[in-house]
N, C-alpha and C positions, 0 to 999 in steps of 0.2 A: 459428526461435525454439526449436525442439526440443519443442514441445508438440503432441501429437496428440489430437484429440477423437474419442471413440468413443461415438456416441449422446449420452446426457446426462451423460457423464463430467465430473467437476469438474476444472478446471485447478487444480493446487495448487503452491504455492511453499514449499519446505522443509516439506512435509507440511500446510501450512495452506490451507484453502479460499481461493480467490481473493477472495471477499467479505471475509473477515477481513483479508487482506493489504491490500486497498483501504482498509478502515476504519483500519488502523494507519497507512497512508501518509497518509491525510487528516489524522489526528490529529497525526502528526509534522509535517506541513506547517503546521498551525495553530500548533504550538509554536514552530517555526522562525520563522514570520512574526511571532509575538508577541515573540520574542527580538530579531528585527531591529528591530522598532518601538521596543524599549526601549534600543537602542544609538544614541548620537548619532553621526551620520555627518559 
């Protein structure tokens, strides 16, 4: 994966802490899910 941990080092993605990235991913997931629910299949 290319990430190496040294002690308590944070894993970052594009300079953002992993926690923030996870939060953004969850928020995006909710928005996509809501969008899918609003579309007639």
